[in-house]
C-alpha positions in Angstrom: -31.8 168.4 8.9 -29.1 170.7 7.6 -29.0 173.6 5.4 -26.8 172.5 2.9 -25.1 174.8 -0.3 -24.1 173.0 -3.7 -22.0 174.9 -6.1 -22.0 173.4 -9.8 -19.6 174.9 -12.1 -19.6 175.0 -15.9 -18.0 171.7 -16.4 -20.5 170.2 -14.2 -23.8 171.7 -15.9 -22.2 172.1 -19.6 -24.8 170.0 -21.1 -28.5 169.5 -20.9 -27.6 165.6 -19.4 -25.1 167.0 -17.0 -27.7 169.4 -15.9 -30.1 166.2 -15.2 -27.3 164.7 -13.6 -26.9 167.4 -11.1 -30.7 167.7 -10.7 -30.4 163.7 -9.2 -27.5 165.1 -7.0 -29.8 167.7 -5.6 -32.9 165.5 -5.4 -30.7 162.8 -2.8 -29.6 165.9 -0.9 -33.0 166.8 -0.3 -34.4 163.5 0.0 -31.9 163.0 3.1 -34.1 165.6 4.9 -31.8 168.8 4.1 -32.8 172.1 2.8 -30.8 172.6 -0.4 -29.8 175.9 -2.0 -27.9 175.7 -5.3 -25.9 178.0 -6.6 -24.7 177.5 -10.4 -22.6 178.9 -13.0 -23.0 179.1 -16.9 -23.4 176.1 -19.4 -19.2 175.4 -19.7 -17.9 177.6 -22.8 -21.2 179.9 -22.7 -19.4 182.9 -20.9 -16.9 183.1 -23.3 -19.1 182.6 -26.5 -21.3 185.8 -25.0 -18.3 187.6 -24.3 -17.0 186.7 -27.7 -20.2 188.5 -28.9 -20.0 191.4 -27.4 -16.5 192.3 -28.5 -17.3 191.6 -32.0 -19.2 194.4 -31.8 -16.8 196.6 -29.7 -13.0 196.4 -29.3 -13.7 197.6 -25.8 -17.5 197.1 -25.1 -19.2 199.1 -22.4 -18.6 197.2 -18.8 -21.6 197.8 -17.8 -23.4 196.5 -20.8 -20.9 193.8 -20.8 -22.3 192.6 -17.7 -25.6 192.6 -18.8 -24.4 190.3 -22.0 -22.4 187.8 -19.6 -25.0 187.2 -16.7 -27.5 185.7 -18.8 -25.3 182.6 -19.3 -26.1 181.4 -15.2 -29.8 183.1 -16.0 -30.7 179.8 -18.6 -28.8 177.5 -16.4 -30.9 178.3 -13.2 -33.8 177.9 -15.1 -33.2 174.8 -16.7 -32.0 173.1 -13.3 -35.1 174.3 -11.9 -36.8 172.4 -14.7 -35.2 169.7 -14.4 -36.1 169.2 -10.4 -39.9 170.4 -11.4 -39.8 167.0 -13.9 -38.6 165.2 -11.0 -41.2 166.0 -8.8 -39.5 168.2 -6.7 -40.4 172.0 -5.7 -37.7 174.3 -7.2 -37.9 178.0 -7.7 -34.9 179.7 -9.5 -33.2 183.4 -8.1 -31.5 185.8 -10.3 -28.8 187.7 -8.4 -30.9 191.2 -8.1 -34.1 189.0 -6.9 -32.2 187.8 -3.9 -30.8 190.6 -3.9 -27.0 190.1 -3.9 -25.3 193.7 -3.3 -22.1 194.7 -4.7 -20.7 197.6 -5.3 -20.3 199.1 -9.5 -16.6 197.8 -10.4 -18.3 196.1 -13.6 -16.4 192.6 -14.5 -14.8 192.6 -11.2 -17.8 193.1 -8.3 -17.1 192.6 -5.3 -20.5 191.8 -2.6 -21.1 193.8 0.0 -24.3 192.1 1.4 -27.0 189.1 0.6 -30.1 189.6 2.0 -31.4 186.0 2.8 -35.3 186.3 3.5 -36.0 185.5 -0.1 -34.2 182.1 -0.1 -35.3 181.5 3.3 -38.8 181.8 2.7 -38.2 179.9 -0.5 -36.9 176.8 1.5 -39.8 177.7 4.6 -42.3 176.9 1.7 -40.6 173.7 0.6 -38.9 175.0 -2.0 -35.0 174.2 -3.5 -33.7 177.5 -4.4 -31.5 177.7 -7.0 -29.9 180.8 -7.5 -27.4 182.6 -10.3 -23.9 182.1 -9.7 -21.2 185.3 -10.1 -24.0 188.0 -10.3 -25.3 190.6 -8.1 -26.8 194.5 -8.0 -25.7 197.6 -7.7 -26.9 200.7 -6.0 -28.1 202.4 -8.7 -30.2 198.6 -10.3 -27.6 197.5 -12.3 -26.6 194.6 -13.1 -22.8 193.4 -12.1 -20.7 190.2 -12.5 -18.3 189.2 -10.1 -15.1 188.3 -12.6 -13.5 184.9 -13.5 -14.4 182.0 -10.8 -17.2 184.1 -8.9 -19.6 181.6 -8.4 -17.6 180.0 -6.0 -17.6 183.1 -4.2 -21.5 183.5 -4.8 -21.8 180.3 -3.1 -19.8 180.9 -0.3 -21.2 184.2 0.1 -25.0 182.6 0.1 -23.8 179.9 2.9 -22.5 182.6 5.0 -25.5 184.5 4.7 -27.8 181.6 5.3 -25.2 180.4 8.2 -25.3 177.1 6.1 -23.8 173.8 7.9 -21.8 173.2 4.8 -21.2 174.6 1.2 -20.1 171.8 -1.3 -18.1 173.2 -4.3 -19.0 170.6 -7.3 -16.3 170.4 -9.9 -14.6 168.4 -12.6 -12.0 167.0 -9.6 -12.3 165.2 -6.4 -10.8 167.3 -4.0 -8.0 169.4 -3.1 -4.3 167.7 -3.8 -0.9 167.9 -3.0 0.1 169.0 -6.1 -1.2 169.3 -9.7 -1.8 165.5 -10.4 -0.9 166.2 -14.5 2.5 167.0 -12.8 3.0 164.1 -10.3 1.1 160.8 -10.9 1.5 160.5 -6.9 -0.3 163.5 -5.7 -2.5 162.5 -2.9 -5.8 163.8 -2.2 -6.0 165.9 1.0 -8.8 164.8 3.6 -8.6 168.6 5.2 -7.1 171.8 4.5 -6.9 174.7 6.5 -8.4 177.9 5.1 -5.0 179.7 5.4 -3.5 177.1 3.4 -6.2 177.2 0.7 -5.8 180.6 0.5 -2.5 180.5 -0.5 -2.3 177.5 -2.7 -5.4 179.6 -4.5 -3.4 182.4 -4.9 -0.5 180.8 -5.5 -1.6 179.1 -8.7 -3.9 176.2 -7.3 -7.1 176.4 -9.6 -9.2 174.0 -7.4 -11.4 177.4 -5.8 -11.5 181.1 -6.2 -9.5 183.3 -3.6 -12.3 185.1 -3.2 -14.6 182.6 -1.8 -11.9 180.8 0.4 -11.5 184.6 2.0 -15.5 184.4 2.7 -15.0 181.0 4.0 -12.0 181.9 6.6 -14.1 185.2 7.2 -17.6 183.6 8.0 -16.5 180.4 9.3 -18.1 178.7 6.4 -16.8 174.8 6.0 -16.0 174.5 2.5 -16.4 170.5 1.0 -14.7 170.8 -2.3 -15.8 167.2 -4.4 -16.6 166.1 -8.0 -20.1 166.2 -9.6 -19.1 163.0 -11.1 -18.9 160.4 -8.6 -19.8 160.2 -4.8 -16.6 160.0 -3.5 -15.4 162.4 -0.1 -13.3 165.3 -1.2 -11.5 167.6 0.6 -12.8 169.9 3.7 -11.5 173.4 3.9 -12.0 174.4 7.5 -10.2 175.8 10.3 -7.0 174.7 12.0 -8.7 173.7 14.8 -10.4 171.2 13.1 -7.3 169.8 11.9 -5.6 167.0 14.5 -2.1 167.1 12.8 -0.8 168.4 9.4 2.5 167.8 7.5 5.4 170.1 7.7 4.3 171.0 4.0 0.5 170.5 2.4 1.1 171.3 -0.7 3.2 172.4 -4.2 1.7 174.9 -5.9 2.8 176.5 -9.3 1.5 179.2 -11.5 3.4 180.1 -15.0 1.3 183.4 -15.3 4.6 185.6 -14.3 6.9 188.0 -15.4 9.8 189.6 -13.9 10.8 193.6 -14.3 14.5 195.2 -12.6 15.1 198.4 -12.4 19.0 198.5 -12.7 20.7 201.3 -10.3 18.3 203.0 -8.5 19.4 205.9 -6.4 19.1 204.8 -2.5 16.7 207.8 -1.3 13.3 208.0 0.7 10.5 207.7 -1.4 11.6 206.3 -4.5 9.8 203.2 -4.3 6.9 204.8 -3.6 7.2 206.6 -6.7 7.4 203.6 -8.8 5.0 201.6 -7.7 2.6 204.6 -7.2 2.4 204.9 -10.7 1.6 200.9 -11.4 -0.7 200.7 -8.9 -2.6 204.1 -10.6 -2.5 201.4 -13.6 -4.2 198.8 -11.6 -1.1 196.4 -12.3 -0.8 194.2 -9.1 2.6 193.3 -7.8 3.6 190.5 -6.5 7.3 189.5 -5.4 9.4 192.8 -4.3 13.3 192.1 -4.0 15.6 194.9 -3.4 19.6 194.7 -2.8 21.5 196.5 -0.1 23.0 199.6 -1.0 26.5 199.7 -0.6 27.3 202.4 -3.3 24.4 204.7 -3.0 22.4 202.4 -5.8 20.5 199.7 -5.5 18.6 196.9 -7.9 15.0 196.6 -7.8 12.4 193.6 -8.7 9.2 192.9 -8.8 7.0 190.8 -10.4 3.8 190.8 -11.9 0.9 189.1 -14.3 2.3 187.8 -18.0 -0.9 189.7 -19.3 0.4 192.8 -17.5 4.1 193.0 -18.5 4.3 195.4 -21.4 2.0 197.5 -19.5 4.1 197.5 -16.9 7.5 197.5 -18.5 6.4 200.6 -20.6 5.7 202.3 -16.9 8.0 201.1 -15.2 11.0 202.5 -18.1 9.1 205.9 -17.5 9.4 206.4 -14.0 13.0 204.5 -13.9 13.8 207.9 -16.5 12.3 210.1 -13.6 14.2 209.0 -10.6 17.8 208.2 -12.4 17.9 204.5 -12.7 20.2 203.7 -15.2 18.2 201.1 -17.2 14.8 198.9 -16.9 15.4 195.1 -17.9 12.4 192.6 -18.1 11.5 188.6 -18.2 8.1 187.2 -19.0 9.4 183.7 -19.0 9.8 183.0 -15.7 7.3 181.2 -13.0 6.6 180.9 -9.5 6.6 177.5 -7.8 5.6 177.4 -3.8 5.5 175.3 -1.1 2.6 175.8 1.4 2.0 174.4 5.2 0.5 175.4 8.6 3.4 173.3 10.4 6.3 175.3 8.8 5.8 177.9 11.6 7.2 175.5 13.9 9.5 173.5 11.9 13.3 175.0 11.1 15.2 173.8 8.1 12.1 173.9 5.6 13.9 176.8 3.4 17.4 174.9 3.3 15.6 171.7 2.2 13.8 173.9 -1.2 16.9 175.5 -1.7 19.0 172.7 -2.0 16.1 170.2 -3.9 16.6 172.6 -6.7 20.2 173.1 -6.8 20.7 169.4 -6.8 18.5 169.4 -10.1 20.5 172.6 -11.2 17.5 175.2 -11.1 18.6 179.0 -10.2 16.4 180.5 -8.0 15.7 184.3 -9.7 13.8 185.6 -6.6 12.5 184.2 -3.3 9.2 185.5 -1.2 8.3 184.2 2.3 5.1 184.4 4.7 4.6 182.1 8.2 3.4 179.2 5.9 5.0 179.5 2.6 8.0 179.6 0.3 7.8 180.7 -3.3 10.5 180.7 -5.4 10.7 182.5 -9.2 12.4 180.2 -11.7 13.1 179.7 -15.2 9.6 178.9 -16.8 11.3 176.0 -18.6 12.0 174.2 -15.1 8.6 174.5 -13.6 7.3 170.7 -13.7 10.5 169.6 -12.6 10.6 172.1 -9.5 7.0 171.0 -8.8 7.9 166.9 -9.1 11.3 167.3 -7.0 10.0 169.3 -4.1 6.7 167.3 -4.4 9.1 164.3 -3.5 11.6 165.9 -1.2 8.6 166.9 1.2 7.1 163.3 1.4 3.9 164.5 -0.3 3.1 161.5 -2.6 0.6 158.6 -2.3 2.7 155.7 -1.0 0.3 153.6 -2.9 0.7 155.4 -6.2 
């Protein structure tokens, strides 16, 4: 007997018929002799509907109360799924986040999990129940309901699996695994049998939308094997696990992209200690996340500095940077919110030479100009003009032999 945590996203529970199908899948796992904990999202589109109601009342709703509203979506789903399982003859019990409890900080609408007490769920499992848990939500130290932000149900599921020391956390979604790139761009994209936590974390942070970043962080920290698979078929998906469990990896495992990028350049920044700190402190205080940072070598006492932010923060970042640039005596600030970031990721890059050269030559052959570069041990990211995104993904995917030979 194994302890299996299963997570179903909004598209998997989007209708009553789909909820019944999920119940059948859960029942099949239970019939195989396993203990089962199910974590679910709100029905597809429901969270947006609930948030829309709040915004009809207030342009900027109180975030504590916004969480109270948003959390009801998952409460409906757990009740419906528990009812469906009961109708099939199985003992099932639903749990909201505060009933477990899943304890978080008080950063409403984007709370982070602190602890999960597993005794309530363990007791239900011991009594023969299937535990159906609301994803995306928790409770803070004052007893207020909190939500974890978009994709938070993935994080809930992996965190619950870690707390219960589950054998595996199955993430059911509308795709049947992790692919070498977006199949909508490359028709020969190949499903990966296994991928390391480190690679998945990079891909998730670089634009791949299969798993939420924090869920991968939890899996890596607590050693939770994650199985990404489709809720619409029984195909084997992709196992996200430790590097030790993967016998051999390709130099590059995948190509990711993000169009949610904007570039800000400060021209002729005085090359003095503390200047960069003053610029980025102002951005940090405004809760703007900075990604790629490029600074030219100073030969005249001045330097140009470029950094990227999310496209939704572009206007705010420009305003803040223009003010900071004026204070430090920089010449001007220019920006571009029509860029994208394309990245290759692979654990084996650490022990292979010539990978960067291949990236640059491949893009140059297509006339794609590189606007910025960011690297780590297992990734190379380039900033390019947004209009070349799909072309860049396709040529890099082909250059590193990632396609399915049978496609």
